[in-house]
N, C-alpha and C positions, 0 to 999 in steps of 0.2 A: 268417247265423250260420256256415254251413259255409265261406263264403269267408273270414271273419275267422279261423277256426281254421287254415285252410290257410296264410293269410298269416303267422300267428304261428309255425307250424311252419317255414315257409320262412326267416323271420328267424332262428329258433333254429339251423337248420342252417347258414346262412351265417355266423352268429357262431362256431359251432364250427369251421368251416373256416378262418376268419380266425385264431381262437385257435391252432389247430393249426399254421398257417403261421408265426405269430409264434414259437411254441415251437421249431419246426424251425430257423428262421433264427437265433434267439438261441442255440440249442444247437449250431449248426454250428461245427465246429473249422476253424481256418485251415489250409490245406494247407501242408505244409513246402516250403521252396524246394528244388526238384529240378533246375531248369534249369542246365545247365553253363555257366559263364562261361569263355571261352577267352582265354588270354594270347597276345598277338601282339607282334611287334617291327615297329613302323612305322619302317623304316630310311630316313632322309632321302636325297635324291638328291645333296646337296652334301656333300663330304668334311668341311668345317668343321662342318656341322650333325651329321654322323655322329659326329665326335669329341665334340661336346657331349652327344649322346645316350648314348654309351658312358660318359662321365664321370658322367652323371646316374644311370645304372644302378648303377655302382660305388658312388657316394655313397649311393644308396638301400639297397644291400645291406650296406653297412658298418654294423656294430653294429645290425643289424636283428634284433629278437627272434624273428622268424619263420624266420630262416635263420642259426642260430648256427654259427659255424665251429668245427672243420673240417667241411667239407661232404664227402659221399661222394666217393670217388676218381674216379668217372666224370665229375665236374664240374671245370672249371678252377678253380684256387684263386683266392681274392681277390687274393693277392699277384701271381700270374702275370697275372691279368687287368689289374691296375694297370700291370705292366711292359709289357704289350702295348699298352696305351693310351698310355703314355709314348713307346713306339717310333713309334706312329702320329703322335703329336703332333710328334715330332722330324722325321719324314719330311715332314710338311706344311710345317714351317719350312724344310726343306732345298730344297723345290721339285722334288725328284727324282720324276718321274712314276711310274717303275717301283717305287721304294721305297714311295711313297704307296700304290700299288695293292696291293702285297704285304702291307704292314702293316695296311691297311684290311680285307683279307680275314680276317686272323687275329683282329682285334677283332670283326668281324661274326660269325665262327664262335664266338668266346667268348660273345657275347650269345645266340646260338642254342643253344649248349651249356647255358647256365644256365637257359634258359626252361622246360625240363621240370621242373626242381626247383621253380620258382615255380608251375607248373601243378599239381604234386602237392600242394603246400600249399593251393592254392586249392580243389582237389577235396576235401580233407579238412575244409574249413570253408566250405561253399557260401554260407551267409548273408553271409560277409565276403569272398567271393572277389574281388569287384571292388576292394575296398580293399587286399587283399593284393597284387593285380596291380599297381595303380598305385603302391602303397607300395614295390614292388621296382623301379620305374622302367619297367615294361613297359606295354603298351597293352591295353585291353579290346577283344577282337576282335568283329567284326560278321560275320554270315552273308553269304556271297556275295562277300566281299572277296577279291581276287586279289593275292597277294603276289609278290615276285620269285622267280625260280627258286632252288631249294634243291639241296643235295647229296642225290641219291636214286639208288636202284637198284631197278627194278621189272621184273616179267615182260614179255617181248616178245611178239610175235605168234606166233612159231614155237616148238616144243619146244626147250629148251636155249638160249633167247635171253633177253637182258635189255636194258633201255633205261636208260642212266645219264645223269644230269645233274649239272652242277657250277655253283657260284656264279661269276659273272663272265663277261665276254665275252672272245673271243679264243682263242688256242691253249691247249689243255690237255694235260697228261700224265695217264695213268690207270694204276692198278694194281688188280687184283682179288685176292681171297683166299678160300679155302674154309675157313679156320680162324680167322676173326676178325682177320686182319692179321698173324698170326705168320709166315706164309709168303706174301709178296707176289709176285704174278705180273704183270710188265709187259704192257700191251697197247698197241696202236697209239695214237699221239697224234692229236689232232684239231684242226681249225681253229676249233672252236666248243665251247661248254659242254654239248654233248649228243652221245651216241654210242650205237650199238646193237651188241651182240656176239652172234654166233651160234655154234652148234656146241659149246656148253658142256654140262655134265651137267644133264639135265632134272630139274625139281622138286627142286632142291638149294639149301640155304642158301649164300649168297654175300655177300661184302662188297666195297665199292669205296671208294677215296679218289682224290683228284685234286689237281692243282696247276696254276697258271697258268704258261705259258711266257712269260717276259719277254724284253726285248732284252738284247743283249750277253752272251748265254749264261747269264742269270740266271733263277731261278724263284721263285715264291712258296713258302711252306711247304705241305707236304701237309695237306690237310683231315683231320679225324677220319674214321675208318672208319664207314661207314653200311651197315646190313644189308639184305638183300632175298632173293628166291627166284627161281630161273630158271623159265621157263615149263615 
């Protein structure tokens, strides 16, 4: 009889545990989506495909309810973006290698300039972030992906030093500024898109922009100023 009572109690206890688990599972709320989706620009290696990509982004941003014009002044206007794409298209038709290179850099910089605007909208609506990204013509990023070199300025290894990088290969001209580009200061040109400066003011905000040195005394347009801080 004692064994029967123990068995009944055990069954009752197990039933209560199961019931409690069911209630917990049924009452559990879905976690809100908090993982950040990152917008990236998968820039093709072929200039013809780059033109197609830029045109695609412009088409996607035109009359896009998420990005009503006029945009904040820190972003290239849709009109100027279109003009730069047309210049790149004409350069490709001309076959002028230097002109192709310089106009491609401008279009690439435009695409990079607009991407933070897209990212901000994505961050404000995380459940729809991926759709906002692709709807603007950009690509959803993956962790660990390594993109091409960008225009950057970062602290160097020694106090008062910075390491600067620029888009594109070959000779570059550089300028730095301590006031956001109002007062440019020329620095030595380099044979590549990376350089280190020493002897600057330590722990100080600083900006850089650069341009490609082309043949026949020509240059690409200066890139937008990018900020950083000296070591």
